[in-house]
mmCIF file of the N, C-alpha and C atoms, coordinates in Angstrom:
data_MODEL
# 
_entry.id   MODEL 
# 
loop_
_atom_site.group_PDB 
_atom_site.id 
_atom_site.type_symbol 
_atom_site.label_atom_id 
_atom_site.label_alt_id 
_atom_site.label_comp_id 
_atom_site.label_asym_id 
_atom_site.label_entity_id 
_atom_site.label_seq_id 
_atom_site.pdbx_PDB_ins_code 
_atom_site.Cartn_x 
_atom_site.Cartn_y 
_atom_site.Cartn_z 
_atom_site.occupancy 
_atom_site.B_iso_or_equiv 
_atom_site.pdbx_formal_charge 
_atom_site.auth_seq_id 
_atom_site.auth_comp_id 
_atom_site.auth_asym_id 
_atom_site.auth_atom_id 
_atom_site.pdbx_PDB_model_num 
ATOM 1   N N  . MET A 1 1  ? 6.987  13.039  25.136  1.00 0.00 ? 1  MET A N  1 
ATOM 2   C CA . MET A 1 1  ? 6.338  11.854  24.597  1.00 0.00 ? 1  MET A CA 1 
ATOM 3   C C  . MET A 1 1  ? 5.230  11.410  25.550  1.00 0.00 ? 1  MET A C  1 
ATOM 4   N N  . ILE A 1 2  ? 4.206  10.850  24.967  1.00 0.00 ? 2  ILE A N  1 
ATOM 5   C CA . ILE A 1 2  ? 3.110  10.275  25.740  1.00 0.00 ? 2  ILE A CA 1 
ATOM 6   C C  . ILE A 1 2  ? 3.171  8.770   25.569  1.00 0.00 ? 2  ILE A C  1 
ATOM 7   N N  . ARG A 1 3  ? 3.174  8.069   26.666  1.00 0.00 ? 3  ARG A N  1 
ATOM 8   C CA . ARG A 1 3  ? 3.238  6.608   26.628  1.00 0.00 ? 3  ARG A CA 1 
ATOM 9   C C  . ARG A 1 3  ? 1.841  6.057   26.348  1.00 0.00 ? 3  ARG A C  1 
ATOM 10  N N  . THR A 1 4  ? 1.785  5.062   25.480  1.00 0.00 ? 4  THR A N  1 
ATOM 11  C CA . THR A 1 4  ? 0.518  4.402   25.160  1.00 0.00 ? 4  THR A CA 1 
ATOM 12  C C  . THR A 1 4  ? 0.783  2.923   24.917  1.00 0.00 ? 4  THR A C  1 
ATOM 13  N N  . GLN A 1 5  ? -0.265 2.156   24.848  1.00 0.00 ? 5  GLN A N  1 
ATOM 14  C CA . GLN A 1 5  ? -0.126 0.730   24.566  1.00 0.00 ? 5  GLN A CA 1 
ATOM 15  C C  . GLN A 1 5  ? -0.920 0.390   23.315  1.00 0.00 ? 5  GLN A C  1 
ATOM 16  N N  . ILE A 1 6  ? -0.392 -0.541  22.541  1.00 0.00 ? 6  ILE A N  1 
ATOM 17  C CA . ILE A 1 6  ? -1.124 -1.071  21.397  1.00 0.00 ? 6  ILE A CA 1 
ATOM 18  C C  . ILE A 1 6  ? -1.022 -2.586  21.440  1.00 0.00 ? 6  ILE A C  1 
ATOM 19  N N  . GLN A 1 7  ? -1.941 -3.225  20.771  1.00 0.00 ? 7  GLN A N  1 
ATOM 20  C CA . GLN A 1 7  ? -1.891 -4.677  20.670  1.00 0.00 ? 7  GLN A CA 1 
ATOM 21  C C  . GLN A 1 7  ? -1.601 -5.044  19.226  1.00 0.00 ? 7  GLN A C  1 
ATOM 22  N N  . LEU A 1 8  ? -0.653 -5.939  19.038  1.00 0.00 ? 8  LEU A N  1 
ATOM 23  C CA . LEU A 1 8  ? -0.242 -6.383  17.715  1.00 0.00 ? 8  LEU A CA 1 
ATOM 24  C C  . LEU A 1 8  ? -0.477 -7.875  17.583  1.00 0.00 ? 8  LEU A C  1 
ATOM 25  N N  . THR A 1 9  ? -0.685 -8.287  16.350  1.00 0.00 ? 9  THR A N  1 
ATOM 26  C CA . THR A 1 9  ? -0.717 -9.726  16.108  1.00 0.00 ? 9  THR A CA 1 
ATOM 27  C C  . THR A 1 9  ? 0.724  -10.230 16.221  1.00 0.00 ? 9  THR A C  1 
ATOM 28  N N  . PRO A 1 10 ? 0.910  -11.519 16.433  1.00 0.00 ? 10 PRO A N  1 
ATOM 29  C CA . PRO A 1 10 ? 2.280  -12.044 16.474  1.00 0.00 ? 10 PRO A CA 1 
ATOM 30  C C  . PRO A 1 10 ? 3.059  -11.740 15.193  1.00 0.00 ? 10 PRO A C  1 
ATOM 31  N N  . GLU A 1 11 ? 2.388  -11.795 14.054  1.00 0.00 ? 11 GLU A N  1 
ATOM 32  C CA . GLU A 1 11 ? 3.051  -11.507 12.776  1.00 0.00 ? 11 GLU A CA 1 
ATOM 33  C C  . GLU A 1 11 ? 3.476  -10.037 12.705  1.00 0.00 ? 11 GLU A C  1 
ATOM 34  N N  . GLN A 1 12 ? 2.597  -9.135  13.126  1.00 0.00 ? 12 GLN A N  1 
ATOM 35  C CA . GLN A 1 12 ? 2.944  -7.711  13.128  1.00 0.00 ? 12 GLN A CA 1 
ATOM 36  C C  . GLN A 1 12 ? 4.135  -7.454  14.039  1.00 0.00 ? 12 GLN A C  1 
ATOM 37  N N  . PHE A 1 13 ? 4.121  -8.074  15.217  1.00 0.00 ? 13 PHE A N  1 
ATOM 38  C CA . PHE A 1 13 ? 5.203  -7.898  16.170  1.00 0.00 ? 13 PHE A CA 1 
ATOM 39  C C  . PHE A 1 13 ? 6.543  -8.344  15.579  1.00 0.00 ? 13 PHE A C  1 
ATOM 40  N N  . GLU A 1 14 ? 6.555  -9.509  14.958  1.00 0.00 ? 14 GLU A N  1 
ATOM 41  C CA . GLU A 1 14 ? 7.798  -10.027 14.390  1.00 0.00 ? 14 GLU A CA 1 
ATOM 42  C C  . GLU A 1 14 ? 8.299  -9.152  13.245  1.00 0.00 ? 14 GLU A C  1 
ATOM 43  N N  . GLN A 1 15 ? 7.389  -8.720  12.384  1.00 0.00 ? 15 GLN A N  1 
ATOM 44  C CA . GLN A 1 15 ? 7.804  -7.857  11.275  1.00 0.00 ? 15 GLN A CA 1 
ATOM 45  C C  . GLN A 1 15 ? 8.320  -6.519  11.785  1.00 0.00 ? 15 GLN A C  1 
ATOM 46  N N  . LEU A 1 16 ? 7.633  -5.964  12.772  1.00 0.00 ? 16 LEU A N  1 
ATOM 47  C CA . LEU A 1 16 ? 8.055  -4.693  13.364  1.00 0.00 ? 16 LEU A CA 1 
ATOM 48  C C  . LEU A 1 16 ? 9.426  -4.831  14.013  1.00 0.00 ? 16 LEU A C  1 
ATOM 49  N N  . LYS A 1 17 ? 9.619  -5.904  14.746  1.00 0.00 ? 17 LYS A N  1 
ATOM 50  C CA . LYS A 1 17 ? 10.890 -6.148  15.416  1.00 0.00 ? 17 LYS A CA 1 
ATOM 51  C C  . LYS A 1 17 ? 12.031 -6.252  14.403  1.00 0.00 ? 17 LYS A C  1 
ATOM 52  N N  . ARG A 1 18 ? 11.797 -6.995  13.310  1.00 0.00 ? 18 ARG A N  1 
ATOM 53  C CA . ARG A 1 18 ? 12.821 -7.143  12.268  1.00 0.00 ? 18 ARG A CA 1 
ATOM 54  C C  . ARG A 1 18 ? 13.122 -5.807  11.579  1.00 0.00 ? 18 ARG A C  1 
ATOM 55  N N  . ARG A 1 19 ? 12.063 -5.077  11.256  1.00 0.00 ? 19 ARG A N  1 
ATOM 56  C CA . ARG A 1 19 ? 12.261 -3.800  10.552  1.00 0.00 ? 19 ARG A CA 1 
ATOM 57  C C  . ARG A 1 19 ? 12.999 -2.799  11.435  1.00 0.00 ? 19 ARG A C  1 
ATOM 58  N N  . ALA A 1 20 ? 12.620 -2.723  12.691  1.00 0.00 ? 20 ALA A N  1 
ATOM 59  C CA . ALA A 1 20 ? 13.291 -1.803  13.610  1.00 0.00 ? 20 ALA A CA 1 
ATOM 60  C C  . ALA A 1 20 ? 14.767 -2.166  13.741  1.00 0.00 ? 20 ALA A C  1 
ATOM 61  N N  . ALA A 1 21 ? 15.059 -3.455  13.886  1.00 0.00 ? 21 ALA A N  1 
ATOM 62  C CA . ALA A 1 21 ? 16.458 -3.897  13.997  1.00 0.00 ? 21 ALA A CA 1 
ATOM 63  C C  . ALA A 1 21 ? 17.229 -3.562  12.724  1.00 0.00 ? 21 ALA A C  1 
ATOM 64  N N  . ALA A 1 22 ? 16.609 -3.788  11.576  1.00 0.00 ? 22 ALA A N  1 
ATOM 65  C CA . ALA A 1 22 ? 17.277 -3.505  10.298  1.00 0.00 ? 22 ALA A CA 1 
ATOM 66  C C  . ALA A 1 22 ? 17.573 -2.017  10.147  1.00 0.00 ? 22 ALA A C  1 
ATOM 67  N N  . ASN A 1 23 ? 16.685 -1.173  10.676  1.00 0.00 ? 23 ASN A N  1 
ATOM 68  C CA . ASN A 1 23 ? 16.866 0.274   10.575  1.00 0.00 ? 23 ASN A CA 1 
ATOM 69  C C  . ASN A 1 23 ? 17.665 0.849   11.742  1.00 0.00 ? 23 ASN A C  1 
ATOM 70  N N  . GLY A 1 24 ? 17.982 0.005   12.726  1.00 0.00 ? 24 GLY A N  1 
ATOM 71  C CA . GLY A 1 24 ? 18.764 0.465   13.867  1.00 0.00 ? 24 GLY A CA 1 
ATOM 72  C C  . GLY A 1 24 ? 18.023 1.415   14.782  1.00 0.00 ? 24 GLY A C  1 
ATOM 73  N N  . VAL A 1 25 ? 16.702 1.236   14.866  1.00 0.00 ? 25 VAL A N  1 
ATOM 74  C CA . VAL A 1 25 ? 15.886 2.089   15.735  1.00 0.00 ? 25 VAL A CA 1 
ATOM 75  C C  . VAL A 1 25 ? 15.029 1.212   16.643  1.00 0.00 ? 25 VAL A C  1 
ATOM 76  N N  . SER A 1 26 ? 14.393 1.848   17.605  1.00 0.00 ? 26 SER A N  1 
ATOM 77  C CA . SER A 1 26 ? 13.499 1.103   18.484  1.00 0.00 ? 26 SER A CA 1 
ATOM 78  C C  . SER A 1 26 ? 12.196 0.784   17.758  1.00 0.00 ? 26 SER A C  1 
ATOM 79  N N  . MET A 1 27 ? 11.464 -0.175  18.298  1.00 0.00 ? 27 MET A N  1 
ATOM 80  C CA . MET A 1 27 ? 10.158 -0.497  17.717  1.00 0.00 ? 27 MET A CA 1 
ATOM 81  C C  . MET A 1 27 ? 9.230  0.709   17.844  1.00 0.00 ? 27 MET A C  1 
ATOM 82  N N  . ALA A 1 28 ? 9.330  1.446   18.936  1.00 0.00 ? 28 ALA A N  1 
ATOM 83  C CA . ALA A 1 28 ? 8.489  2.633   19.120  1.00 0.00 ? 28 ALA A CA 1 
ATOM 84  C C  . ALA A 1 28 ? 8.784  3.678   18.045  1.00 0.00 ? 28 ALA A C  1 
ATOM 85  N N  . ALA A 1 29 ? 10.063 3.874   17.730  1.00 0.00 ? 29 ALA A N  1 
ATOM 86  C CA . ALA A 1 29 ? 10.425 4.838   16.683  1.00 0.00 ? 29 ALA A CA 1 
ATOM 87  C C  . ALA A 1 29 ? 9.875  4.396   15.336  1.00 0.00 ? 29 ALA A C  1 
ATOM 88  N N  . GLU A 1 30 ? 9.948  3.105   15.065  1.00 0.00 ? 30 GLU A N  1 
ATOM 89  C CA . GLU A 1 30 ? 9.422  2.574   13.803  1.00 0.00 ? 30 GLU A CA 1 
ATOM 90  C C  . GLU A 1 30 ? 7.911  2.802   13.719  1.00 0.00 ? 30 GLU A C  1 
ATOM 91  N N  . ILE A 1 31 ? 7.210  2.607   14.810  1.00 0.00 ? 31 ILE A N  1 
ATOM 92  C CA . ILE A 1 31 ? 5.759  2.840   14.844  1.00 0.00 ? 31 ILE A CA 1 
ATOM 93  C C  . ILE A 1 31 ? 5.458  4.315   14.616  1.00 0.00 ? 31 ILE A C  1 
ATOM 94  N N  . ARG A 1 32 ? 6.232  5.214   15.253  1.00 0.00 ? 32 ARG A N  1 
ATOM 95  C CA . ARG A 1 32 ? 5.990  6.653   15.068  1.00 0.00 ? 32 ARG A CA 1 
ATOM 96  C C  . ARG A 1 32 ? 6.177  7.061   13.616  1.00 0.00 ? 32 ARG A C  1 
ATOM 97  N N  . VAL A 1 33 ? 7.214  6.543   12.963  1.00 0.00 ? 33 VAL A N  1 
ATOM 98  C CA . VAL A 1 33 ? 7.463  6.859   11.546  1.00 0.00 ? 33 VAL A CA 1 
ATOM 99  C C  . VAL A 1 33 ? 6.292  6.382   10.694  1.00 0.00 ? 33 VAL A C  1 
ATOM 100 N N  . ALA A 1 34 ? 5.842  5.145   10.937  1.00 0.00 ? 34 ALA A N  1 
ATOM 101 C CA . ALA A 1 34 ? 4.724  4.600   10.161  1.00 0.00 ? 34 ALA A CA 1 
ATOM 102 C C  . ALA A 1 34 ? 3.446  5.394   10.409  1.00 0.00 ? 34 ALA A C  1 
ATOM 103 N N  . LEU A 1 35 ? 3.212  5.785   11.654  1.00 0.00 ? 35 LEU A N  1 
ATOM 104 C CA . LEU A 1 35 ? 2.013  6.555   11.971  1.00 0.00 ? 35 LEU A CA 1 
ATOM 105 C C  . LEU A 1 35 ? 2.072  7.932   11.321  1.00 0.00 ? 35 LEU A C  1 
ATOM 106 N N  . ASP A 1 36 ? 3.227  8.586   11.381  1.00 0.00 ? 36 ASP A N  1 
ATOM 107 C CA . ASP A 1 36 ? 3.370  9.893   10.721  1.00 0.00 ? 36 ASP A CA 1 
ATOM 108 C C  . ASP A 1 36 ? 3.081  9.781   9.233   1.00 0.00 ? 36 ASP A C  1 
ATOM 109 N N  . ARG A 1 37 ? 3.621  8.745   8.583   1.00 0.00 ? 37 ARG A N  1 
ATOM 110 C CA . ARG A 1 37 ? 3.390  8.542   7.150   1.00 0.00 ? 37 ARG A CA 1 
ATOM 111 C C  . ARG A 1 37 ? 1.901  8.341   6.876   1.00 0.00 ? 37 ARG A C  1 
ATOM 112 N N  . HIS A 1 38 ? 1.270  7.501   7.676   1.00 0.00 ? 38 HIS A N  1 
ATOM 113 C CA . HIS A 1 38 ? -0.156 7.233   7.502   1.00 0.00 ? 38 HIS A CA 1 
ATOM 114 C C  . HIS A 1 38 ? -0.974 8.514   7.675   1.00 0.00 ? 38 HIS A C  1 
ATOM 115 N N  . LEU A 1 39 ? -0.675 9.299   8.687   1.00 0.00 ? 39 LEU A N  1 
ATOM 116 C CA . LEU A 1 39 ? -1.430 10.528  8.931   1.00 0.00 ? 39 LEU A CA 1 
ATOM 117 C C  . LEU A 1 39 ? -1.243 11.533  7.799   1.00 0.00 ? 39 LEU A C  1 
ATOM 118 N N  . ARG A 1 40 ? -0.024 11.633  7.262   1.00 0.00 ? 40 ARG A N  1 
ATOM 119 C CA . ARG A 1 40 ? 0.216  12.526  6.116   1.00 0.00 ? 40 ARG A CA 1 
ATOM 120 C C  . ARG A 1 40 ? -0.579 12.089  4.896   1.00 0.00 ? 40 ARG A C  1 
ATOM 121 N N  . GLU A 1 41 ? -0.572 10.775  4.639   1.00 0.00 ? 41 GLU A N  1 
ATOM 122 C CA . GLU A 1 41 ? -1.208 10.252  3.430   1.00 0.00 ? 41 GLU A CA 1 
ATOM 123 C C  . GLU A 1 41 ? -2.723 10.294  3.490   1.00 0.00 ? 41 GLU A C  1 
ATOM 124 N N  . THR A 1 42 ? -3.295 10.375  4.665   1.00 0.00 ? 42 THR A N  1 
ATOM 125 C CA . THR A 1 42 ? -4.754 10.326  4.782   1.00 0.00 ? 42 THR A CA 1 
ATOM 126 C C  . THR A 1 42 ? -5.366 11.647  5.193   1.00 0.00 ? 42 THR A C  1 
ATOM 127 N N  . SER A 1 43 ? -4.582 12.715  5.199   1.00 0.00 ? 43 SER A N  1 
ATOM 128 C CA . SER A 1 43 ? -5.139 14.005  5.607   1.00 0.00 ? 43 SER A CA 1 
ATOM 129 C C  . SER A 1 43 ? -5.129 14.986  4.451   1.00 0.00 ? 43 SER A C  1 
ATOM 130 N N  . GLY A 1 44 ? -6.180 15.770  4.347   1.00 0.00 ? 44 GLY A N  1 
ATOM 131 C CA . GLY A 1 44 ? -6.271 16.876  3.401   1.00 0.00 ? 44 GLY A CA 1 
ATOM 132 C C  . GLY A 1 44 ? -5.780 16.578  2.017   1.00 0.00 ? 44 GLY A C  1 
ATOM 133 N N  . ASN A 1 45 ? -4.870 17.426  1.529   1.00 0.00 ? 45 ASN A N  1 
ATOM 134 C CA . ASN A 1 45 ? -4.349 17.296  0.174   1.00 0.00 ? 45 ASN A CA 1 
ATOM 135 C C  . ASN A 1 45 ? -3.370 16.149  0.021   1.00 0.00 ? 45 ASN A C  1 
ATOM 136 N N  . SER A 1 46 ? -3.130 15.405  1.072   1.00 0.00 ? 46 SER A N  1 
ATOM 137 C CA . SER A 1 46 ? -2.244 14.265  0.954   1.00 0.00 ? 46 SER A CA 1 
ATOM 138 C C  . SER A 1 46 ? -2.958 13.061  0.368   1.00 0.00 ? 46 SER A C  1 
ATOM 139 N N  . SER A 1 47 ? -4.297 13.150  0.265   1.00 0.00 ? 47 SER A N  1 
ATOM 140 C CA . SER A 1 47 ? -5.038 12.049  -0.326  1.00 0.00 ? 47 SER A CA 1 
ATOM 141 C C  . SER A 1 47 ? -4.707 11.962  -1.812  1.00 0.00 ? 47 SER A C  1 
ATOM 142 N N  . ALA A 1 48 ? -4.986 10.827  -2.401  1.00 0.00 ? 48 ALA A N  1 
ATOM 143 C CA . ALA A 1 48 ? -4.710 10.655  -3.832  1.00 0.00 ? 48 ALA A CA 1 
ATOM 144 C C  . ALA A 1 48 ? -5.442 11.723  -4.643  1.00 0.00 ? 48 ALA A C  1 
ATOM 145 N N  . ARG A 1 49 ? -6.683 11.992  -4.286  1.00 0.00 ? 49 ARG A N  1 
ATOM 146 C CA . ARG A 1 49 ? -7.459 13.012  -5.005  1.00 0.00 ? 49 ARG A CA 1 
ATOM 147 C C  . ARG A 1 49 ? -6.818 14.384  -4.831  1.00 0.00 ? 49 ARG A C  1 
ATOM 148 N N  . GLY A 1 50 ? -6.419 14.689  -3.601  1.00 0.00 ? 50 GLY A N  1 
ATOM 149 C CA . GLY A 1 50 ? -5.794 15.981  -3.326  1.00 0.00 ? 50 GLY A CA 1 
ATOM 150 C C  . GLY A 1 50 ? -4.491 16.164  -4.080  1.00 0.00 ? 50 GLY A C  1 
ATOM 151 N N  . ARG A 1 51 ? -3.681 15.094  -4.139  1.00 0.00 ? 51 ARG A N  1 
ATOM 152 C CA . ARG A 1 51 ? -2.423 15.177  -4.881  1.00 0.00 ? 51 ARG A CA 1 
ATOM 153 C C  . ARG A 1 51 ? -2.686 15.356  -6.370  1.00 0.00 ? 51 ARG A C  1 
ATOM 154 N N  . ALA A 1 52 ? -3.707 14.672  -6.882  1.00 0.00 ? 52 ALA A N  1 
ATOM 155 C CA . ALA A 1 52 ? -4.036 14.797  -8.309  1.00 0.00 ? 52 ALA A CA 1 
ATOM 156 C C  . ALA A 1 52 ? -4.481 16.224  -8.624  1.00 0.00 ? 52 ALA A C  1 
ATOM 157 N N  . ILE A 1 53 ? -5.324 16.771  -7.775  1.00 0.00 ? 53 ILE A N  1 
ATOM 158 C CA . ILE A 1 53 ? -5.801 18.143  -7.996  1.00 0.00 ? 53 ILE A CA 1 
ATOM 159 C C  . ILE A 1 53 ? -4.638 19.128  -7.909  1.00 0.00 ? 53 ILE A C  1 
ATOM 160 N N  . ALA A 1 54 ? -3.740 18.909  -6.958  1.00 0.00 ? 54 ALA A N  1 
ATOM 161 C CA . ALA A 1 54 ? -2.596 19.807  -6.809  1.00 0.00 ? 54 ALA A CA 1 
ATOM 162 C C  . ALA A 1 54 ? -1.671 19.753  -8.018  1.00 0.00 ? 54 ALA A C  1 
ATOM 163 N N  . ALA A 1 55 ? -1.655 18.639  -8.745  1.00 0.00 ? 55 ALA A N  1 
ATOM 164 C CA . ALA A 1 55 ? -0.776 18.482  -9.899  1.00 0.00 ? 55 ALA A CA 1 
ATOM 165 C C  . ALA A 1 55 ? -1.315 19.140  -11.156 1.00 0.00 ? 55 ALA A C  1 
ATOM 166 N N  . ILE A 1 56 ? -2.578 19.522  -11.158 1.00 0.00 ? 56 ILE A N  1 
ATOM 167 C CA . ILE A 1 56 ? -3.185 20.120  -12.349 1.00 0.00 ? 56 ILE A CA 1 
ATOM 168 C C  . ILE A 1 56 ? -2.392 21.359  -12.764 1.00 0.00 ? 56 ILE A C  1 
ATOM 169 N N  . GLY A 1 57 ? -2.031 21.384  -14.000 1.00 0.00 ? 57 GLY A N  1 
ATOM 170 C CA . GLY A 1 57 ? -1.300 22.522  -14.542 1.00 0.00 ? 57 GLY A CA 1 
ATOM 171 C C  . GLY A 1 57 ? 0.184  22.493  -14.245 1.00 0.00 ? 57 GLY A C  1 
ATOM 172 N N  . GLY A 1 58 ? 0.649  21.470  -13.581 1.00 0.00 ? 58 GLY A N  1 
ATOM 173 C CA . GLY A 1 58 ? 2.044  21.413  -13.188 1.00 0.00 ? 58 GLY A CA 1 
ATOM 174 C C  . GLY A 1 58 ? 2.964  20.776  -14.207 1.00 0.00 ? 58 GLY A C  1 
ATOM 175 N N  . PHE A 1 59 ? 2.420  20.329  -15.312 1.00 0.00 ? 59 PHE A N  1 
ATOM 176 C CA . PHE A 1 59 ? 3.232  19.630  -16.312 1.00 0.00 ? 59 PHE A CA 1 
ATOM 177 C C  . PHE A 1 59 ? 2.952  20.206  -17.690 1.00 0.00 ? 59 PHE A C  1 
ATOM 178 N N  . ARG A 1 60 ? 3.909  20.096  -18.564 1.00 0.00 ? 60 ARG A N  1 
ATOM 179 C CA . ARG A 1 60 ? 3.761  20.589  -19.936 1.00 0.00 ? 60 ARG A CA 1 
ATOM 180 C C  . ARG A 1 60 ? 3.954  19.431  -20.905 1.00 0.00 ? 60 ARG A C  1 
ATOM 181 N N  . SER A 1 61 ? 3.038  19.294  -21.848 1.00 0.00 ? 61 SER A N  1 
ATOM 182 C CA . SER A 1 61 ? 3.151  18.235  -22.845 1.00 0.00 ? 61 SER A CA 1 
ATOM 183 C C  . SER A 1 61 ? 3.792  18.743  -24.128 1.00 0.00 ? 61 SER A C  1 
ATOM 184 N N  . GLY A 1 62 ? 3.794  20.057  -24.308 1.00 0.00 ? 62 GLY A N  1 
ATOM 185 C CA . GLY A 1 62 ? 4.309  20.614  -25.548 1.00 0.00 ? 62 GLY A CA 1 
ATOM 186 C C  . GLY A 1 62 ? 3.252  20.636  -26.645 1.00 0.00 ? 62 GLY A C  1 
ATOM 187 N N  . ARG A 1 63 ? 2.072  20.167  -26.331 1.00 0.00 ? 63 ARG A N  1 
ATOM 188 C CA . ARG A 1 63 ? 0.977  20.152  -27.312 1.00 0.00 ? 63 ARG A CA 1 
ATOM 189 C C  . ARG A 1 63 ? -0.073 21.164  -26.875 1.00 0.00 ? 63 ARG A C  1 
ATOM 190 N N  . ASN A 1 64 ? -0.725 21.764  -27.848 1.00 0.00 ? 64 ASN A N  1 
ATOM 191 C CA . ASN A 1 64 ? -1.734 22.766  -27.503 1.00 0.00 ? 64 ASN A CA 1 
ATOM 192 C C  . ASN A 1 64 ? -3.153 22.279  -27.736 1.00 0.00 ? 64 ASN A C  1 
ATOM 193 N N  . ASP A 1 65 ? -3.326 20.982  -28.023 1.00 0.00 ? 65 ASP A N  1 
ATOM 194 C CA . ASP A 1 65 ? -4.664 20.464  -28.292 1.00 0.00 ? 65 ASP A CA 1 
ATOM 195 C C  . ASP A 1 65 ? -5.032 19.282  -27.380 1.00 0.00 ? 65 ASP A C  1 
ATOM 196 N N  . VAL A 1 66 ? -4.396 19.168  -26.231 1.00 0.00 ? 66 VAL A N  1 
ATOM 197 C CA . VAL A 1 66 ? -4.621 18.035  -25.339 1.00 0.00 ? 66 VAL A CA 1 
ATOM 198 C C  . VAL A 1 66 ? -6.067 17.998  -24.851 1.00 0.00 ? 66 VAL A C  1 
ATOM 199 N N  . SER A 1 67 ? -6.668 19.153  -24.609 1.00 0.00 ? 67 SER A N  1 
ATOM 200 C CA . SER A 1 67 ? -8.052 19.152  -24.116 1.00 0.00 ? 67 SER A CA 1 
ATOM 201 C C  . SER A 1 67 ? -9.023 18.591  -25.145 1.00 0.00 ? 67 SER A C  1 
ATOM 202 N N  . VAL A 1 68 ? -8.667 18.637  -26.418 1.00 0.00 ? 68 VAL A N  1 
ATOM 203 C CA . VAL A 1 68 ? -9.533 18.130  -27.472 1.00 0.00 ? 68 VAL A CA 1 
ATOM 204 C C  . VAL A 1 68 ? -9.186 16.690  -27.836 1.00 0.00 ? 68 VAL A C  1 
ATOM 205 N N  . LYS A 1 69 ? -7.898 16.364  -27.883 1.00 0.00 ? 69 LYS A N  1 
ATOM 206 C CA . LYS A 1 69 ? -7.457 15.058  -28.368 1.00 0.00 ? 69 LYS A CA 1 
ATOM 207 C C  . LYS A 1 69 ? -6.919 14.148  -27.257 1.00 0.00 ? 69 LYS A C  1 
ATOM 208 N N  . HIS A 1 70 ? -7.329 14.373  -26.015 1.00 0.00 ? 70 HIS A N  1 
ATOM 209 C CA . HIS A 1 70 ? -6.776 13.610  -24.896 1.00 0.00 ? 70 HIS A CA 1 
ATOM 210 C C  . HIS A 1 70 ? -6.951 12.110  -25.055 1.00 0.00 ? 70 HIS A C  1 
ATOM 211 N N  . ASP A 1 71 ? -8.100 11.668  -25.575 1.00 0.00 ? 71 ASP A N  1 
ATOM 212 C CA . ASP A 1 71 ? -8.321 10.228  -25.747 1.00 0.00 ? 71 ASP A CA 1 
ATOM 213 C C  . ASP A 1 71 ? -7.327 9.626   -26.746 1.00 0.00 ? 71 ASP A C  1 
ATOM 214 N N  . GLU A 1 72 ? -7.081 10.324  -27.834 1.00 0.00 ? 72 GLU A N  1 
ATOM 215 C CA . GLU A 1 72 ? -6.122 9.847   -28.823 1.00 0.00 ? 72 GLU A CA 1 
ATOM 216 C C  . GLU A 1 72 ? -4.715 9.758   -28.237 1.00 0.00 ? 72 GLU A C  1 
ATOM 217 N N  . TYR A 1 73 ? -4.334 10.758  -27.474 1.00 0.00 ? 73 TYR A N  1 
ATOM 218 C CA . TYR A 1 73 ? -2.996 10.770  -26.874 1.00 0.00 ? 73 TYR A CA 1 
ATOM 219 C C  . TYR A 1 73 ? -2.850 9.666   -25.826 1.00 0.00 ? 73 TYR A C  1 
ATOM 220 N N  . LEU A 1 74 ? -3.882 9.417   -25.054 1.00 0.00 ? 74 LEU A N  1 
ATOM 221 C CA . LEU A 1 74 ? -3.846 8.328   -24.070 1.00 0.00 ? 74 LEU A CA 1 
ATOM 222 C C  . LEU A 1 74 ? -3.718 6.978   -24.761 1.00 0.00 ? 74 LEU A C  1 
ATOM 223 N N  . ALA A 1 75 ? -4.507 6.777   -25.809 1.00 0.00 ? 75 ALA A N  1 
ATOM 224 C CA . ALA A 1 75 ? -4.440 5.509   -26.546 1.00 0.00 ? 75 ALA A CA 1 
ATOM 225 C C  . ALA A 1 75 ? -3.044 5.313   -27.142 1.00 0.00 ? 75 ALA A C  1 
ATOM 226 N N  . GLU A 1 76 ? -2.485 6.388   -27.672 1.00 0.00 ? 76 GLU A N  1 
ATOM 227 C CA . GLU A 1 76 ? -1.139 6.325   -28.243 1.00 0.00 ? 76 GLU A CA 1 
ATOM 228 C C  . GLU A 1 76 ? -0.109 6.003   -27.151 1.00 0.00 ? 76 GLU A C  1 
ATOM 229 N N  . ALA A 1 77 ? -0.236 6.643   -26.011 1.00 0.00 ? 77 ALA A N  1 
ATOM 230 C CA . ALA A 1 77 ? 0.735  6.446   -24.924 1.00 0.00 ? 77 ALA A CA 1 
ATOM 231 C C  . ALA A 1 77 ? 0.678  5.028   -24.350 1.00 0.00 ? 77 ALA A C  1 
ATOM 232 N N  . PHE A 1 78 ? -0.511 4.444   -24.304 1.00 0.00 ? 78 PHE A N  1 
ATOM 233 C CA . PHE A 1 78 ? -0.666 3.115   -23.721 1.00 0.00 ? 78 PHE A CA 1 
ATOM 234 C C  . PHE A 1 78 ? -0.707 2.019   -24.784 1.00 0.00 ? 78 PHE A C  1 
ATOM 235 N N  . GLY A 1 79 ? -0.450 2.376   -26.025 1.00 0.00 ? 79 GLY A N  1 
ATOM 236 C CA . GLY A 1 79 ? -0.331 1.383   -27.083 1.00 0.00 ? 79 GLY A CA 1 
ATOM 237 C C  . GLY A 1 79 ? -1.641 0.747   -27.505 1.00 0.00 ? 79 GLY A C  1 
ATOM 238 N N  . ASP A 1 80 ? -2.738 1.436   -27.312 1.00 0.00 ? 80 ASP A N  1 
ATOM 239 C CA . ASP A 1 80 ? -4.046 0.878   -27.730 1.00 0.00 ? 80 ASP A CA 1 
ATOM 240 C C  . ASP A 1 80 ? -4.342 1.199   -29.166 1.00 0.00 ? 80 ASP A C  1 
# 
């Protein structure tokens, strides 16, 4: 491990302290978990766009005309 320092607002400190206590871990462990999550979500295919692109072709609707009637199906699904 590499030791580092960060500065938190009083509100961040209190929330972090409560969350760490609730999870039974140190505040440092809670920060590492949050940082790992943030780094995963903001890198490469973990972005919203990357996840959307990765999902292409991964689902089946059972219909063979979705590319033509997608607007109708969306309106039907959302009750428009």
